[in-house]
N, C-alpha and C positions, 0 to 999 in steps of 0.2 A: 452478386458482388463477391461474396466468399461462400461458395457452395459447400465446402467442407472445412470445418474448424476442428483442430486438434487442441484439446486442453491437457496440459501436462501438470499433474499435481491436483488432486481432487479433494483438497481440504475445504476450509470455509470459503476462501476466495475463489479457487478454481471450481469448486462445486457450485457456488453461487453463479459464477460466470456461465457454466454449462447450463444450469437451470434457466437462466435468463435468456440465453441464446435459443434454447429449445422452445421457450414460451413466446418469444417475440420475433423470431425469424424463421425462415424455411431452411436454414443451414443444417446440414448433417453434422452431428457432434460426435467426435471420437474422443475417448478419454484414456489417459495413461496415468498410472499411479505406482509409486515405488512398491507399495503393498498391493499386490494384485487383487486381494480380497475386496479392497475398497473399490477398485475399478469394477469388479463384478457386481458389487452392491449397487454402484451407480447405474450400471446397465440394467439391473433387475428392477430398480425403482423408476427408471425412465429418465434419469438425469442425463445420460448419454445414450447414443444410438448403438455404439459398439466400443469394445475395448480395443485401443490402438495397439497394433503390433508394428514392428519395423517395416513390414511389407506394406502397411497402410500409410506410413509417413509421407510418401510421395504423392498421396492423394490430397493432402491438406493444402488449402489455399491460404489459410491463416492459422498460425500456431500461437497459442497464448499459454504462458508459463506461470504457474502458481506455486513455485518452490522457494526455499530459502535462498539468500544471495549466492553463496558458493555452490550450492546444489544446482541452481539455475545455470550458472556459468558452466559447470561440469556437464550437465545434461545437453546444453546447446552446443558446446564444443564437440561433443561426441556425435550429436545427431543432426546438426545443420547440414553437414555434407550429404546426408541421406534424404534431404528434402528436395523437392523439385525447384528448379530455377524460377526465380520470381516470387517464391512463397514469401508471405509477410510474417514476421516473427515479432511478437510483443511480449515483454516480460511484465510482471506485476510487482516487482520488488520495490520496497520503499526507499531505496537509495539508487542513484543513477550514475554518478561518476565511476563508481566501482564496476558497474555493469558495462558501461560504454567502453571504458579502457580495456576491458578483457574480451569484448565480443564484437566490436565494430569491425576490426580487420578480418576476423574469422568469418563474419557475415559476407563481407566483400569477396573473400576467397571462395565461399560456398555459393555465391550468386543469389543470396536471399536478401530481403529487405528487413533489417533489424531496426525497430523503433522502441526506445525505452518507454515504458508505460507505468502509470501508477494511479489506480482507481482510489479516490479519496473516500473510502467507505470501509466499514468493518464492524465487528462485534467483539465483546469481551469473552468470546467463546472460540473454540477451534474445532475443526473436523467437519467431515461431510454431513454429519447428522444435524449440524446447525446451519447449513447452507440454505439460502433463500433466493427465490427468483426476483425478489423486490429489493435486495440489498443495495443495489446501485441507483435506485430511483432518486432522481434529483441531484445526484452526486457529481462532483467534478472529476473528469478523466484527464490526467496530465499525459502529454506526449512529448518525448524528447527526440527530435530528429537526429539522425547520424549520417555519416558519409555514405552509408549503404541504403538510405531511404531516399524517396523522391517526393516531390510535391503531390503528384497524383496519388501515391500510396497514402500520404498523410490525409488528403481530402477524403479518400475512401474510408480510412479508419474513423475520421471524425463523423462522417455520415452514418457509419455502421454503429458506432458506440452511442450516438444520439438516438438511433432507433432502438437501442437496448434500454433506454430510459435515463441515461445520464443527462443531468441538467445543463452541463456545459463542458466544453473541451478547452484545454489550455495547452499552448506550446511554450516550451522554454528550453534553455540549455541545461545540461546535467549539473553544472555548477549552481545555476539559479535554483533548480529544484532542491538540491541538497541543502543549500543555505536556508531556504524557506521551510522545508520539512523539519529541519533541526528545531526551528521555532514552533511551528504550528502543530507538530505531532510528537516528535521525539522528546522534546523538553517537557511536554505535558505528562508523558508517561514517567519520566524521571521524577518530576515533582510529586505526582500522585503516589509513586512507590515510596518516596522519602517521607511524605506527609503521614502515611498510614503507620509508620514506624514509631510514632509518638507513644510513650507508655500509657498515655491517657486513652488511646484508641481501644484498649482492652475493656474500658469501662464506658464506652460511648452510648450503649443502649439506654434509651430514655432521655438522652441529651442531644441527639443528632436529628437533623431533618434534611432539607434539600441541599444545603451547602456541603454537608459532609458527603452525601451521596454523589453530588456532582464532582467533587474533588477526588474521591476515591474510586470512581467507577473504573478507570483504566489501570488502576493498580492490579486488577485481576487480569494479568497479561500472561502471554506465553514467554517465559524468561529465556528459553533457548533461542527463539526467533529474535526477540528484541535485543538481546545482548549482541547477537551477530549484526543486526542492523545498526546499533549504536557504534560498534567498533568499525564498521564500514564507513561511517560518517563522523569519525571521532573529532576532528578539529572544529567543524561547524557546530557540533553539539556542545563541545567543551566551551566554546565561546559563548553560547547561549546560557550555559550553566553559570559561567562567570558573570554574565550580565544580570541574571536574576539574583544571584548572591549579593551583588552590589546594591540592587534595589531593596532587597530584604534587610540589608545592613542599615540603609537609610531609615527604614521603619523602626528597626530595633533601637537605634540611637535616639530617635525622637521619643519613643515610648519610655525608655529608661531615663531620659532626661526630663520627663514630664513636660515635653515641649509641644503643647497642644497646637500652637500656631503652625509649626513645621509639619506636624502630623496631619493637620487639616489640609494643608497645601498638598501634601503627598497623596492623600486620599482623593482630593478634588481632581488632581492631575490624572489619576487613574480612572476616575469616573468619566471625565471629559474625553479622555482618549478612547474609552470603550464606546461612549455615545457617538463619537466621530467615526470610529472604525467599524462599528456594528458587531 
């Protein structure tokens, strides 16, 4: 299906993708990284088969990008014309309208099939040293079709990523993706980052258990990457922040008013929604 796969960006996500492809397919894996030493490390430890050079770009049947949003755009605009016609290109950036608006026409011009992608998996660490061949096991892989992609290409990608261990594949528009990710992922990181800033957090030792750990886990984030992702999806994320502030205000008013009836109703509504939604 995809005899040769090029991974651009060998951090946590790109490195994990390379390790997974090596472990579960017969594809040859080429790797590119801005810091060549990382690519050499990946070749030495078997994460990739060879370091990708521009001369090898035309051998790739599938290109997967694991860079930050603007870096992904810049790399693809520069290198898509160097890829062979019919090559499939999938990014792994956590925002999609930003990507599609900047890459769709360029992919058409280059004769390659660009499909927006987003593997719904990760860790609170970064870098090749933390890459795992099991990172994507059971995860959802989101695909965003573009004018440069075809039904056949999408079906091939769905089959390939299922073989990699993803539990399901989802197709949606770029707008649908960004609206949902603002809620399911980005808002959670904002809330976790804000929660840990309480002055009481400095004294949590001996007073915290599972709830504290659950709510603070993703506060340990890569601020350079996440700030870029947030700003690339600013309006959907700002709407979600407004929404949660409104709900928090409902709880605050009920607590300060000693209004147990309203507070009980608010808590019951939250519990029932969680039970219904899973």
